[in-house]
C-alpha positions as a Python dict, from the first residue, in 0.01 Angstrom:
ca = {
    (1, 'M'): (0, 0, 0),
    (2, 'K'): (-141, 323, -73),
    (3, 'N'): (-449, 164, -187),
    (4, 'R'): (-497, -54, 58),
    (5, 'K'): (-511, 246, 286),
    (6, 'Q'): (-794, 383, 70),
    (7, 'S'): (-1019, 80, 57),
    (8, 'N'): (-953, 108, 464),
    (9, 'R'): (-1062, 471, 443),
    (10, 'N'): (-1367, 329, 223),
    (11, 'K'): (-1522, 131, 504),
    (12, 'N'): (-1484, 311, 731),
    (13, 'I'): (-1687, 627, 546),
    (14, 'A'): (-1930, 294, 439),
    (15, 'I'): (-1969, 204, 836),
    (16, 'S'): (-2024, 535, 957),
    (17, 'V'): (-2305, 600, 687),
    (18, 'V'): (-2439, 294, 791),
    (19, 'C'): (-2397, 357, 1176),
    (20, 'A'): (-2555, 738, 1056),
    (21, 'L'): (-2873, 560, 895),
    (22, 'L'): (-2924, 296, 1205),
    (23, 'I'): (-2904, 616, 1449),
    (24, 'L'): (-3139, 794, 1200),
    (25, 'A'): (-3360, 546, 1160),
    (26, 'L'): (-3401, 499, 1571),
    (27, 'I'): (-3495, 805, 1655),
    (28, 'Y'): (-3717, 828, 1388),
    (29, 'G'): (-3889, 472, 1545),
    (30, 'I'): (-3900, 648, 1873),
    (31, 'A'): (-4027, 999, 1726),
    (32, 'Y'): (-4312, 790, 1537),
    (33, 'S'): (-4371, 583, 1818),
    (34, 'T'): (-4398, 882, 2063),
    (35, 'G'): (-4633, 1127, 1834),
    (36, 'F'): (-4376, 1328, 1736),
    (37, 'V'): (-4407, 1281, 1386),
    (38, 'Q'): (-4751, 1280, 1359),
    (39, 'K'): (-4789, 1602, 1557),
    (40, 'S'): (-4476, 1746, 1367),
    (41, 'L'): (-4617, 1759, 1005),
    (42, 'T'): (-4830, 1901, 839),
    (43, 'A'): (-5187, 1694, 729),
    (44, 'V'): (-5427, 1964, 631),
    (45, 'K'): (-5334, 2362, 630),
    (46, 'I'): (-5640, 2597, 650),
    (47, 'G'): (-5578, 2948, 592),
    (48, 'D'): (-5300, 2979, 823),
    (49, 'Y'): (-5396, 2724, 1047),
    (50, 'K'): (-5200, 2384, 1027),
    (51, 'V'): (-5343, 2106, 1126),
    (52, 'N'): (-5135, 1857, 1277),
    (53, 'A'): (-5146, 1451, 1101),
    (54, 'L'): (-5350, 1341, 1489),
    (55, 'E'): (-5602, 1639, 1477),
    (56, 'Y'): (-5710, 1521, 1110),
    (57, 'R'): (-5734, 1119, 1197),
    (58, 'Y'): (-5953, 1245, 1490),
    (59, 'Y'): (-6202, 1474, 1246),
    (60, 'Y'): (-6146, 1199, 1009),
    (61, 'T'): (-6257, 879, 1242),
    (62, 'D'): (-6549, 1102, 1357),
    (63, 'A'): (-6667, 1120, 1009),
    (64, 'K'): (-6594, 743, 991),
    (65, 'T'): (-6835, 659, 1287),
    (66, 'A'): (-7054, 921, 1234),
    (67, 'L'): (-7143, 784, 860),
    (68, 'I'): (-7153, 444, 956),
    (69, 'N'): (-7359, 482, 1267),
    (70, 'E'): (-7595, 693, 1036),
    (71, 'Y'): (-7599, 449, 690),
    (72, 'G'): (-7409, 115, 805),
    (73, 'T'): (-7684, -115, 746),
    (74, 'E'): (-7752, 80, 393),
    (75, 'M'): (-7390, 21, 301),
    (76, 'A'): (-7422, -283, 428),
    (77, 'A'): (-7682, -385, 268),
    (78, 'N'): (-7545, -233, -105),
    (79, 'G'): (-7201, -461, -73),
    (80, 'V'): (-7006, -246, 160),
    (81, 'N'): (-6764, -482, 352),
    (82, 'F'): (-6642, -264, 646),
    (83, 'N'): (-6402, -541, 711),
    (84, 'M'): (-6223, -491, 375),
    (85, 'P'): (-6056, -150, 294),
    (86, 'L'): (-6292, 112, 234),
    (87, 'E'): (-5963, 295, -50),
    (88, 'D'): (-6073, -34, -258),
    (89, 'Q'): (-6489, 44, -208),
    (90, 'F'): (-6658, 272, -401),
    (91, 'Y'): (-6933, 573, -326),
    (92, 'A'): (-6913, 693, -653),
    (93, 'E'): (-6715, 642, -1036),
    (94, 'G'): (-6358, 781, -912),
    (95, 'I'): (-6430, 830, -544),
    (96, 'S'): (-6346, 557, -276),
    (97, 'W'): (-6525, 590, 13),
    (98, 'A'): (-6264, 656, 223),
    (99, 'E'): (-6202, 995, -45),
    (100, 'Y'): (-6598, 1073, 7),
    (101, 'I'): (-6518, 1025, 448),
    (102, 'H'): (-6191, 1190, 348),
    (103, 'N'): (-6402, 1523, 251),
    (104, 'Q'): (-6671, 1518, 505),
    (105, 'A'): (-6400, 1582, 761),
    (106, 'I'): (-6158, 1857, 564),
    (107, 'A'): (-6495, 1945, 544),
    (108, 'E'): (-6589, 2007, 894),
    (109, 'L'): (-6209, 2141, 1002),
    (110, 'T'): (-6256, 2395, 734),
    (111, 'E'): (-6582, 2522, 936),
    (112, 'I'): (-6456, 2456, 1256),
    (113, 'Y'): (-6158, 2644, 1192),
    (114, 'G'): (-6318, 2935, 1016),
    (115, 'M'): (-6511, 3012, 1282),
    (116, 'Y'): (-6190, 2908, 1543),
    (117, 'G'): (-6055, 3202, 1371),
    (118, 'A'): (-6349, 3440, 1389),
    (119, 'A'): (-6357, 3372, 1755),
    (120, 'E'): (-6014, 3392, 1822),
    (121, 'E'): (-5942, 3778, 1615),
    (122, 'A'): (-6327, 3879, 1819),
    (123, 'G'): (-6158, 3804, 2112),
    (124, 'H'): (-6404, 3544, 2174),
    (125, 'V'): (-6350, 3388, 2562),
    (126, 'M'): (-6514, 3042, 2588),
    (127, 'S'): (-6823, 3005, 2818),
    (128, 'E'): (-6846, 2819, 3095),
    (129, 'E'): (-7099, 2624, 3004),
    (130, 'M'): (-6879, 2547, 2702),
    (131, 'K'): (-6603, 2430, 2932),
    (132, 'A'): (-6815, 2215, 3144),
    (133, 'S'): (-6936, 2015, 2766),
    (134, 'V'): (-6556, 2011, 2722),
    (135, 'E'): (-6484, 1800, 3051),
    (136, 'S'): (-6849, 1610, 2989),
    (137, 'Y'): (-6652, 1495, 2627),
    (138, 'I'): (-6415, 1361, 2838),
    (139, 'D'): (-6535, 1211, 3103),
    (140, 'A'): (-6749, 1026, 2837),
    (141, 'L'): (-6467, 882, 2638),
    (142, 'T'): (-6297, 761, 2992),
    (143, 'G'): (-6639, 611, 3120),
    (144, 'S'): (-6631, 433, 2815),
    (145, 'A'): (-6271, 302, 2919),
    (146, 'T'): (-6415, 233, 3220),
    (147, 'S'): (-6682, -12, 3086),
    (148, 'Q'): (-6471, -177, 2897),
    (149, 'N'): (-6200, -234, 3186),
    (150, 'I'): (-5875, -25, 2976),
    (151, 'S'): (-5728, 275, 3032),
    (152, 'A'): (-5818, 593, 2868),
    (153, 'D'): (-5527, 575, 2677),
    (154, 'K'): (-5572, 201, 2595),
    (155, 'Y'): (-5908, 286, 2470),
    (156, 'L'): (-5850, 604, 2294),
    (157, 'N'): (-5555, 407, 2069),
    (158, 'Q'): (-5828, 190, 2013),
    (159, 'T'): (-6058, 471, 1891),
    (160, 'Y'): (-5849, 697, 1694),
    (161, 'G'): (-5513, 509, 1667),
    (162, 'K'): (-5163, 539, 1814),
    (163, 'N'): (-5050, 872, 2005),
    (164, 'I'): (-5420, 1030, 2063),
    (165, 'G'): (-5386, 1051, 2413),
    (166, 'L'): (-5619, 1203, 2690),
    (167, 'D'): (-5380, 1495, 2651),
    (168, 'E'): (-5429, 1490, 2252),
    (169, 'I'): (-5850, 1436, 2287),
    (170, 'R'): (-5880, 1750, 2480),
    (171, 'E'): (-5700, 1971, 2274),
    (172, 'F'): (-5907, 1898, 1974),
    (173, 'V'): (-6263, 1899, 2150),
    (174, 'T'): (-6127, 2247, 2332),
    (175, 'R'): (-6097, 2390, 2018),
    (176, 'R'): (-6376, 2278, 1854),
    (177, 'Y'): (-6601, 2378, 2126),
    (178, 'Y'): (-6445, 2763, 2078),
    (179, 'A'): (-6584, 2744, 1791),
    (180, 'V'): (-6948, 2580, 1840),
    (181, 'D'): (-6947, 2833, 2135),
    (182, 'Y'): (-6889, 3167, 1927),
    (183, 'I'): (-7133, 3060, 1721),
    (184, 'N'): (-7389, 3018, 1967),
    (185, 'K'): (-7266, 3331, 2087),
    (186, 'V'): (-7300, 3477, 1764),
    (187, 'Q'): (-7700, 3358, 1701),
    (188, 'A'): (-7788, 3472, 2025),
    (189, 'E'): (-7680, 3806, 2006),
    (190, 'F'): (-7936, 3830, 1717),
    (191, 'K'): (-8221, 4041, 1852),
    (192, 'P'): (-8422, 4208, 1579),
    (193, 'T'): (-8709, 4443, 1700),
    (194, 'V'): (-9059, 4457, 1628),
    (195, 'E'): (-8985, 4709, 1309),
    (196, 'D'): (-8688, 4503, 1218),
    (197, 'L'): (-8970, 4192, 1162),
    (198, 'K'): (-9227, 4442, 1004),
    (199, 'A'): (-8967, 4551, 767),
    (200, 'Y'): (-8839, 4177, 684),
    (201, 'Y'): (-9213, 4083, 605),
    (202, 'E'): (-9249, 4381, 394),
    (203, 'A'): (-8940, 4297, 196),
    (204, 'N'): (-8990, 3915, 194),
    (205, 'P'): (-9355, 3835, 234),
    (206, 'N'): (-9396, 3488, 98),
    (207, 'K'): (-9156, 3385, 378),
    (208, 'L'): (-9433, 3478, 578),
    (209, 'D'): (-9718, 3436, 449),
    (210, 'V'): (-9918, 3107, 420),
    (211, 'V'): (-10199, 2976, 229),
    (212, 'S'): (-10510, 2771, 242),
    (213, 'Y'): (-10623, 2588, -65),
    (214, 'N'): (-10793, 2247, -188),
    (215, 'Y'): (-10546, 2034, -472),
    (216, 'Y'): (-10581, 1698, -632),
    (217, 'H'): (-10382, 1577, -890),
    (218, 'V'): (-10603, 1318, -1154),
    (219, 'N'): (-10270, 1150, -1302),
    (220, 'Y'): (-10311, 943, -1624),
    (221, 'E'): (-10086, 651, -1722),
    (222, 'V'): (-9835, 662, -2052),
    (223, 'A'): (-9814, 384, -2280),
    (224, 'E'): (-9552, 347, -2378),
    (225, 'G'): (-9448, 383, -2775),
    (226, 'N'): (-9877, 396, -2816),
    (227, 'D'): (-9975, 778, -2846),
    (228, 'V'): (-10347, 730, -2883),
    (229, 'I'): (-10340, 484, -2567),
    (230, 'T'): (-10194, 814, -2360),
    (231, 'N'): (-10389, 1125, -2517),
    (232, 'Q'): (-10717, 856, -2460),
    (233, 'N'): (-10581, 841, -2073),
    (234, 'K'): (-10504, 1246, -2102),
    (235, 'E'): (-10826, 1330, -2195),
    (236, 'A'): (-11031, 1057, -1956),
    (237, 'A'): (-10807, 1265, -1708),
    (238, 'K'): (-10932, 1614, -1781),
    (239, 'L'): (-11275, 1527, -1796),
    (240, 'I'): (-11261, 1441, -1444),
    (241, 'A'): (-11048, 1771, -1404),
    (242, 'D'): (-11285, 1932, -1553),
    (243, 'D'): (-11589, 1798, -1353),
    (244, 'I'): (-11412, 1871, -1052),
    (245, 'Y'): (-11292, 2201, -1126),
    (246, 'A'): (-11652, 2310, -1222),
    (247, 'R'): (-11852, 2158, -906),
    (248, 'A'): (-11615, 2338, -662),
    (249, 'T'): (-11729, 2658, -465),
    (250, 'D'): (-11579, 2554, -145),
    (251, 'A'): (-11362, 2323, 58),
    (252, 'E'): (-11637, 2020, 61),
    (253, 'S'): (-11767, 2108, -258),
    (254, 'F'): (-11388, 2014, -402),
    (255, 'A'): (-11384, 1740, -125),
    (256, 'E'): (-11742, 1555, -258),
    (257, 'A'): (-11598, 1555, -619),
    (258, 'V'): (-11256, 1434, -540),
    (259, 'Y'): (-11420, 1144, -329),
    (260, 'E'): (-11700, 1085, -618),
    (261, 'H'): (-11404, 1031, -855),
    (262, 'A'): (-11147, 823, -587),
    (263, 'S'): (-11097, 459, -740),
    (264, 'E'): (-11248, 219, -527),
    (265, 'E'): (-10916, 155, -370),
    (266, 'M'): (-10877, 507, -280),
    (267, 'K'): (-11229, 577, -161),
    (268, 'A'): (-11169, 509, 178),
    (269, 'Y'): (-10884, 763, 229),
    (270, 'Y'): (-11091, 1039, 75),
    (271, 'E'): (-11353, 968, 286),
    (272, 'D'): (-11130, 1183, 531),
    (273, 'H'): (-11245, 1587, 383),
    (274, 'S'): (-10944, 1742, 502),
    (275, 'V'): (-10700, 1523, 275),
    (276, 'T'): (-10746, 1741, 15),
    (277, 'H'): (-10684, 2048, 225),
    (278, 'V'): (-10390, 2306, 306),
    (279, 'E'): (-10387, 2507, 624),
    (280, 'A'): (-10123, 2784, 664),
    (281, 'G'): (-9950, 2626, 438),
    (282, 'I'): (-9609, 2742, 306),
    (283, 'I'): (-9538, 2922, 6),
    (284, 'R'): (-9355, 2666, -137),
    (285, 'E'): (-9165, 2852, -455),
    (286, 'D'): (-8964, 2514, -567),
    (287, 'A'): (-9311, 2395, -636),
    (288, 'G'): (-9283, 2521, -989),
    (289, 'V'): (-9631, 2672, -1169),
    (290, 'I'): (-9848, 2570, -900),
    (291, 'A'): (-9651, 2850, -633),
    (292, 'E'): (-9656, 3072, -862),
    (293, 'W'): (-10075, 3031, -912),
    (294, 'Y'): (-10142, 3059, -559),
    (295, 'A'): (-9862, 3305, -459),
    (296, 'D'): (-10006, 3579, -685),
    (297, 'P'): (-10080, 3848, -475),
    (298, 'A'): (-10372, 3872, -734),
    (299, 'R'): (-10492, 3599, -628),
    (300, 'K'): (-10873, 3600, -455),
    (301, 'P'): (-11098, 3329, -268),
    (302, 'G'): (-11219, 3160, -491),
    (303, 'D'): (-11004, 3125, -790),
    (304, 'K'): (-10947, 2776, -936),
    (305, 'A'): (-10707, 2631, -1148),
    (306, 'I'): (-10624, 2330, -1385),
    (307, 'I'): (-10303, 2282, -1429),
    (308, 'E'): (-10123, 2031, -1634),
    (309, 'G'): (-9835, 1866, -1608),
    (310, 'T'): (-9610, 1589, -1653),
    (311, 'N'): (-9877, 1283, -1660),
    (312, 'K'): (-10098, 1477, -1436),
    (313, 'F'): (-10398, 1749, -1451),
    (314, 'T'): (-10393, 1930, -1050),
    (315, 'V'): (-10765, 2103, -1002),
    (316, 'I'): (-10670, 2366, -740),
    (317, 'L'): (-10920, 2593, -581),
    (318, 'F'): (-10803, 2879, -375),
    (319, 'H'): (-10943, 2985, -38),
    (320, 'K'): (-10683, 3263, 84),
    (321, 'R'): (-10346, 3394, 199),
    (322, 'Y'): (-10252, 3535, 556),
    (323, 'L'): (-10024, 3618, 813),
    (324, 'E'): (-10037, 3403, 1101),
    (325, 'E'): (-10075, 3652, 1408),
    (326, 'Y'): (-10255, 3407, 1632),
    (327, 'N'): (-9955, 3386, 1982),
    (328, 'S'): (-9732, 3132, 2005),
    (329, 'I'): (-9709, 2923, 2310),
    (330, 'D'): (-9513, 2868, 2610),
    (331, 'V'): (-9574, 2528, 2718),
    (332, 'R'): (-9418, 2299, 2996),
    (333, 'H'): (-9455, 1873, 2980),
    (334, 'L'): (-9385, 1588, 3169),
    (335, 'L'): (-9267, 1239, 2963),
    (336, 'I'): (-9306, 905, 3077),
    (337, 'K'): (-9258, 662, 2719),
    (338, 'P'): (-9383, 258, 2812),
    (339, 'E'): (-9113, 50, 2790),
    (340, 'A'): (-9056, -167, 2546),
    (341, 'A'): (-9218, -486, 2577),
    (342, 'E'): (-9026, -771, 2532),
    (343, 'D'): (-9230, -965, 2280),
    (344, 'E'): (-9382, -640, 2048),
    (345, 'T'): (-9655, -899, 1914),
    (346, 'D'): (-9757, -1032, 2230),
    (347, 'V'): (-10037, -807, 2324),
    (348, 'D'): (-10103, -853, 2639),
    (349, 'Q'): (-9744, -718, 2682),
    (350, 'V'): (-9789, -436, 2498),
    (351, 'L'): (-10111, -366, 2711),
    (352, 'A'): (-9936, -405, 3036),
    (353, 'V'): (-9629, -175, 2960),
    (354, 'H'): (-9831, 98, 2869),
    (355, 'Q'): (-10081, 84, 3170),
    (356, 'A'): (-9766, 57, 3362),
    (357, 'A'): (-9662, 407, 3236),
    (358, 'V'): (-10012, 570, 3264),
    (359, 'D'): (-10012, 408, 3623),
    (360, 'K'): (-9687, 595, 3674),
    (361, 'I'): (-9778, 925, 3479),
    (362, 'E'): (-10172, 973, 3675),
    (363, 'A'): (-9922, 865, 4031),
    (364, 'I'): (-9715, 1130, 3930),
    (365, 'Y'): (-9993, 1381, 3871),
    (366, 'E'): (-10197, 1243, 4161),
    (367, 'T'): (-9885, 1426, 4395),
    (368, 'F'): (-9907, 1736, 4190),
    (369, 'L'): (-10272, 1789, 4254),
    (370, 'A'): (-10206, 1700, 4611),
    (371, 'G'): (-9957, 2018, 4617),
    (372, 'D'): (-9981, 2344, 4541),
    (373, 'M'): (-10023, 2304, 4136),
    (374, 'S'): (-9811, 2588, 4041),
    (375, 'E'): (-9554, 2595, 3813),
    (376, 'E'): (-9301, 2573, 4086),
    (377, 'S'): (-9398, 2273, 4201),
    (378, 'F'): (-9459, 2156, 3852),
    (379, 'T'): (-9076, 2213, 3674),
    (380, 'A'): (-8996, 2004, 4046),
    (381, 'L'): (-9185, 1690, 3880),
    (382, 'V'): (-9053, 1710, 3592),
    (383, 'M'): (-8692, 1753, 3673),
    (384, 'E'): (-8733, 1468, 3884),
    (385, 'H'): (-8962, 1235, 3646),
    (386, 'S'): (-8947, 1310, 3294),
    (387, 'E'): (-8788, 1163, 2971),
    (388, 'D'): (-8801, 1507, 2795),
    (389, 'N'): (-8616, 1825, 2787),
    (390, 'A'): (-8604, 1768, 3174),
    (391, 'D'): (-8317, 2001, 3253),
    (392, 'E'): (-8496, 2265, 3110),
    (393, 'G'): (-8779, 2171, 3349),
    (394, 'G'): (-9035, 2010, 3023),
    (395, 'L'): (-9014, 2372, 2847),
    (396, 'Y'): (-9070, 2478, 2540),
    (397, 'T'): (-9160, 2851, 2439),
    (398, 'E'): (-9311, 2978, 2119),
    (399, 'V'): (-9458, 2709, 2017),
    (400, 'C'): (-9673, 2773, 1660),
    (401, 'K'): (-9860, 2572, 1507),
    (402, 'N'): (-9764, 2249, 1316),
    (403, 'Q'): (-9435, 2195, 1488),
    (404, 'M'): (-9532, 1958, 1796),
    (405, 'V'): (-9765, 1600, 1750),
    (406, 'D'): (-10125, 1660, 1709),
    (407, 'E'): (-10234, 1525, 2066),
    (408, 'F'): (-9970, 1801, 2209),
    (409, 'E'): (-10025, 2059, 1963),
    (410, 'D'): (-10417, 2049, 2000),
    (411, 'W'): (-10404, 2019, 2421),
    (412, 'C'): (-10208, 2414, 2374),
    (413, 'F'): (-10409, 2516, 2144),
    (414, 'E'): (-10720, 2447, 2241),
    (415, 'E'): (-10993, 2742, 2273),
    (416, 'G'): (-11011, 2923, 2595),
    (417, 'R'): (-10682, 2764, 2689),
    (418, 'K'): (-10558, 2968, 3030),
    (419, 'P'): (-10228, 3007, 3183),
    (420, 'G'): (-10213, 2743, 3485),
    (421, 'D'): (-10441, 2476, 3314),
    (422, 'H'): (-10275, 2096, 3373),
    (423, 'G'): (-10364, 1808, 3269),
    (424, 'L'): (-10303, 1420, 3090),
    (425, 'I'): (-10264, 1337, 2725),
    (426, 'K'): (-10092, 1075, 2534),
    (427, 'S'): (-9883, 1096, 2231),
    (428, 'E'): (-9721, 838, 1975),
    (429, 'Y'): (-9463, 932, 2205),
    (430, 'G'): (-9599, 823, 2538),
    (431, 'Y'): (-9780, 989, 2806),
    (432, 'H'): (-9776, 1346, 2871),
    (433, 'M'): (-9878, 1556, 3168),
    (434, 'M'): (-9913, 1931, 3091),
    (435, 'Y'): (-9895, 2256, 3266),
    (436, 'F'): (-9994, 2552, 3009),
    (437, 'V'): (-9796, 2858, 3126),
    (438, 'G'): (-9950, 3113, 2868),
    (439, 'E'): (-9924, 3297, 2545),
    (440, 'N'): (-9622, 3465, 2430),
    (441, 'R'): (-9514, 3677, 2069),
    (442, 'P'): (-9738, 3631, 1763),
    (443, 'A'): (-9660, 3333, 1531),
    (444, 'W'): (-9538, 3578, 1264),
    (445, 'Q'): (-9280, 3777, 1518),
    (446, 'V'): (-9081, 3408, 1580),
    (447, 'N'): (-9111, 3271, 1261),
    (448, 'A'): (-8986, 3578, 1071),
    (449, 'E'): (-8703, 3616, 1377),
    (450, 'S'): (-8624, 3258, 1259),
    (451, 'K'): (-8566, 3326, 891),
    (452, 'M'): (-8340, 3630, 953),
    (453, 'S'): (-8115, 3477, 1258),
    (454, 'T'): (-8058, 3187, 994),
    (455, 'E'): (-8001, 3426, 696),
    (456, 'Q'): (-7765, 3590, 876),
    (457, 'F'): (-7582, 3305, 1029),
    (458, 'D'): (-7561, 3188, 707),
    (459, 'A'): (-7417, 3460, 528),
    (460, 'F'): (-7166, 3540, 829),
    (461, 'F'): (-7110, 3194, 892),
    (462, 'A'): (-7013, 3168, 493),
    (463, 'E'): (-6775, 3515, 545),
    (464, 'K'): (-6563, 3336, 767),
    (465, 'T'): (-6576, 2975, 642),
    (466, 'E'): (-6603, 2961, 238),
    (467, 'G'): (-6304, 3062, 14),
    (468, 'Q'): (-6048, 2998, 207),
    (469, 'E'): (-5681, 2824, 78),
    (470, 'I'): (-5737, 2487, 132),
    (471, 'K'): (-5378, 2274, 134),
    (472, 'T'): (-5347, 1925, 216),
    (473, 'N'): (-5015, 1662, 256),
    (474, 'L'): (-5101, 1332, 139),
    (475, 'F'): (-4758, 1152, 326),
    (476, 'A'): (-4862, 1349, 650),
    (477, 'M'): (-5231, 1219, 629),
    (478, 'N'): (-5049, 847, 574),
    (479, 'M'): (-4850, 898, 896),
    (480, 'A'): (-5163, 955, 1056),
    (481, 'Y'): (-5189, 592, 1069),
}
């Protein structure tokens, strides 16, 4: 009797345990299916901030999508199969593509939360413009869902996985945009004075000075395992370099000497004497001994040298080193792009789509000429018709040389250009209607402010985002899916 009672008691305990486990499993299943588990688990801890499994999945998916959009074709050509697990395919030795994407997601999360924390610490309030950007992001997602005739939540589940709906996306995007908005604010508040810019230049002349020079590489072939032939090739190259050096007294004589020594297949290229000439070249300190030579403060016009490198001799003729003191410019433009021809190999079709673009921009230009030809009327036409920068009225401010395509730049910086000038030009992008607004600050000040701003922000960004303690929870990350 005693043993029977004990047996029944054991059975009851076992049944109770099984029931409890079933109840727990049911509760867990419900919690998992509703996203409660994923929202509760910390997948990544960045400093004091906890990133749950769903947010980690959002950033991982975005990193994966960005990678495939930019490099998908190249990845596929190198054997990556997107229908197979990326955990089993390798980016590099010992690192799978999944791990690579994970590292990208963690890097972005670290930066976002670093700046998010800095923004909170500063008491930053998100701008109305950035709030509107959040709504535009959400509208784009719902628009994509509508175009596929499915609900927004279903579309997001298909894109990011289960339990990520509009509420979660809005939370993640708002946090991200809050950080970005603060970045914009910090950058916009940097306003150095002219005296600040002068002091920066005095401390960093190599960052703002530019140089004018001619150069030519005389290459020679290395005969593997045959030092005699290699030395013969080297001596022949040195003789050519010596001759160019001896004859070069200015840009023209330098180019002529190069042309005479050019191989038959390269003579057509070197007929253009400008190809050996560098004007307003930045001082590239990473260019080694060549940069050391032309950046030497003692360098003077007419200096020349032969610099020996790996399998080549470089002949270089120095003209001048200077600060770009010409004025930057402000300009508006209206762009009409030719439509794509159905058959790009059909000359008649290509000519037809270009003629249609010409007809369109000429009609717009006629409308402008028939009006008061003011900047305001030009801007109105841009906002109505342009395929570039329409929201800003086609305005580009503080444009410096070597920023725009040649045709655009040539028109802007043509000698005698004055405010109110207008006209039509063609570039590789299409057909432009131009309006010259006027001159702005000297180019060197524009460049100095850009470099100062970048350096200052990079230091600030590093301070706020680097050195944070990062902890990852593999279990929670796996639970994200």
